[in-house]
C-alpha positions, 0 to 999 in steps of 0.5 A: 077268098072269093074268085073276084078277090083272088083275080083282083089280087092277081091283077095287083101283082101283075108286072109289065116286064114279067108279062112281056117275058111270059108272052114271048114264051107262049102266054096269051091274053088274058093274063097279068104277068104274075111271078110264081113267088107272088102266086104263092103269096096268094096261096098262103091265104087260100091254102088248098081250096079245091072249089076255088081252084076249079073256078080259077082254072076256068077263067082261062087267065094263065096266072089264075090257071097256074095258081089253080094247079098249086091250090087244087086238092090232089085228093079231090081232083078227078081224072075227068077234071085233070083230063080237061085241064091237060087239054086246056093247058096251052103253053109250057108253064101249064102243060110242063109244070102246073098241071103235071105237078098236080097230077103227079101228087094224085093216086093215079098220077102214074096211070094218067101220065102213061095215058097222056103220052099216048095222045096225038096232041103235042101239049098233052103228050108233053104233059104226060112225060112231065107228069111221069117225071114229077111222079118219080121225084116224090115216090120212093123207088120201091113204089115205082115201076122201075121196069116200066120207067126203064122201058120209057127211057128206051123209048126216049133214046130211040125217039126223042129227036123225031118228036115235036118241039115240046115233047122233045123238051119234056123227054129231055127233062124226063131223062134228067128227072129219072137220072137224078131221083131214081138211083137204079136208073141213074147210070142208064140215064147217063148212057142215054144222054151221051147217045142222044146228045144235045137236044135242040128246042126251037121257040119263037123261031130261035134255038132255046138253051136246053140242059144237057142231061148228063151234065145236070145229072153228074152235078147232082151226083157230085153233090151226093144228092142222087135219089133224094126225093122231094116232099111234094111235086108242086112248086 
C-alpha cells in the first residue's frame, strides 16, 4: 500500500466518538479518530514496512503516527529516527505506547530508555520510563540488568510524587511492569507501591483514575502469571 492509500483507509475508519474521546485525552488535529483494532486491520495488509512507517509518522496525523510505531521494522529503525519520533510524540498514546513499545523491541531499547529518562522534556522522560517498562516485558530476566532496574525502582520511590504529570504516570506503570514481569523484583515493587501510595494524575483539570501498583501486581500474582513474558512489546 502507498502512503495515500493508507491515509485514505485511515480516514474511512475514522469514528466521531473515538475522535472526541482521543481529543479529550490529548490528540490534536490532524487525526481521524481510529480505534487501535482498526489500525491493526491496515497492518495486516502492510505487514512491517519500514519506509512506509517513516512516511506515516512524518504526516503528523496521530492515527498515522501510532500505526507507524506498529509498522516500523525494529531491526531497521535507527537511534536518530527514534530520537526524532520521541521528541515529536506529543500525547500519551504516542509517548507512552507507540514509540516506547517499538523502541523496546530494538537492540538498543534499554540504552535509549536510560538516555530518555535523563531528558529535561516531560514527554521524552515519560517515553523513557515506558521504554524501560516494555523492554522488561519481553526480555528474559537473565538478559536484564537487574541491579540497574532495582536502582531505578529506588529512584521512583524517592522521586515519583515530585515529577511532572506524565512522568508520574509512566513511573507508576514502570513499577507495575517490573513487579509483574521481573520475578526477582516483584516483592520490592510491592513494598515500594505501599510506601508510595496512590499516585494522582491530573488530566484536563481533573484527577484521572490511576491503577494502584500493588493491587495490580497482586492480581497477577494470584493468577500465577508473575514473570510470564510477552512475545512482543507492541500491541
